[in-house]
Structures are given as structure tokens and as C-alpha cells.
N, C-alpha and C positions, 0 to 999 in steps of 0.2 A: 553167910557173909556175902556181900556184894562190893566189889571194888569198881570204882569209876574213875576214869581218866579223861579229862577234857583236853582238847587241842584245837588249833585253828585260829586262835586269837592273834591279834596284831594291830598294826596301825593302818587306818584307812581314812580316806577323805570323806567328808560329809557328802551324802548322796550315793556313796559307794556301797558295795556288798561284801559280806563275809560269811563264811559257813563254818560253824563250830561243830565239832564232833565230840560225842561222849561215848567212849568205849567201855563197855561193862564186862566184868568177868566174875567168876565165882558162881554163886547161886543166883544168877541173873534174873530168872523168871520166878523167883520166890517173892518178888515184888511186882505188882501189876503195872506200875506207872513210873515214868521218869519225868522229872521236871527240870526246868532251867530257872535259875535265880541269878541276880546280879547285885553287886554292891559297889557303889561309888565311894570315894574317900569321904569319911565323915558322915555317911548316910547309912540308913538301915538297909538290910538285905531286902530286895524287892523281887517279887514273883514276875517271871517273864512268860513262860509257857510250859505246858505239860502234855504228855501223851501216854496212853496205855500201849503195852507191847502189841496188843491186838489191833491197835489203830482205831478202835471204835470210839474212843473218847479223846478229844483234844480240848485244851483250855488255854486261852491267851489273855494276857493283861491288856486292858484297853489301850494302853500307850503303844503297843506293838502290833495291834490288829491291822491287817492289811499290808504290813511291812515284813513281818517275820513269819516263817513257816517252820513248824516242828514236824519231824518225820522220823521214822525208824526203819532199820533194816535188821530184822530178827536174825537172819543168817549170819550177820556180822556182829550181832550183839551191840549194835551201835545206834544211838539216837543223834539226830542232826538238828541244828538250828540254823536255818537259812535266814540271814539278816540282809534285807534290802533297804534302800533309801535311808541309810544310816544317818543319824543325827548326833551332834556332840553330846547330847544328854543320854545317849546310849552307852557312853563310856563307863567302864567299870570292870570289875573282876566277875567273870561269869562262871557259875558253878552248876554242875548237874547233880541231881539227887534222885535216889530211888525210894519209892514209897508204895503204899497199898493202893491208893486211888489218886486220880488227878485232882490236885488241890493247890490253891494259892497259899496254903498255910505251911510254913517251913517245918513245924513240929510234926506234921504227918509224914515226913520223909525220914527214913532211918539211916541212909547211907549217903555220903557226900564225897564229891571229888575235891581235888586240890585247887581248882579254879584256873582260868586262863584269862589273861588281860586283853581287853578290847579297848582300843583308844580311837576315837573318831575326832579328827581335826576339822576345824572350820575354815 
């Protein structure tokens, strides 16, 4: 089992920055990858970024490339999502998830956190 807890969400002005954290516990490294997804009201869940614990593989949605950076600190069992140049369309509930490989497909992730709200005002 892997437990995931997101934090760091909040309200930020467009153009601002925010860093999300995903703290993992349990059998953390039984899964190789951690991904971030987001969901806006009335919208489908959308892939954002993913990383392996080794750091060898990263994957980003086109919509966030150049603005968001995913990273990990294995000693802290934590994955971060640094979000810069935020736009109102980045608003949503952000979830982290653990899976076998970096993938944009939610079905390939076994464990999910509870989510943290990110709101970007214009």
C-alpha cells in the first residue's frame, strides 16, 4: 500500500508561482513513478506531469511544459510540482498518484491522494 498526501495548494494571482508537495508513505518505492493530475469543475481529470523515483524519466503535458517542473526528494519520500507563470486555466484540484511507469493514463496509477485545491485568479 502507498499513501499519498498533497499539500501546498491555495489561491495565487495569474503569473505567480506555487509549489505542491506529495508526501508518500507506506511501500513508497513499490511503485516506480509518481504523477500529478488535475481536475477542474465539470471537466475530466487531466494529466499534468510524472516522474520516476530515480529521476531518470519525466513526462509533462504540453500545456505545462516550460512552466511546471516536477522533482523528487527520495530521502523525504516527497514529489514536488513547481508551478510558475500560472494561468487561470491551471485552476483545479491537483492529485498525485503512484504507478508503475510515468504515464498520462490515470488507469496506470494504483494509488491516489485526496487532492489539493489550486485557484489562479486573473
